[in-house]
Steps between C-alpha positions, in 0.01 A plus 500: 500500500832481676575354840696797627600851406857415418406230254244729332772767468745260334231366262407858404861590438550190285191557298591868435870446407493167326160491354455870420168490683304811620416454857160636615442464872466415771137435438232437755208273442185416687398853584188693370686754294827479303798688621855547391799531728782721368832451690685816622766458239253440212611654160263719292438209262391277795256768613363540156449120479330501831271786388416306179421187686280694746312657211445161331379335830265807568355451150441129560314580831288754330398247237413240761290747705309627208411147369 
């Protein structure tokens, strides 16, 4: 959680360039169903990652509802 958009952007850039991290986000929490937000300039690999995350989360929701 960051206090402002500019600090979140700086932290994301640092994690990506220095740490070699893969950024998945932004993520929304506290809603009934999981969603992913793909920015307009998202690369194909980003969209594939979002799709994989959505499939995983859908599977988890199906397990919870069937239990």
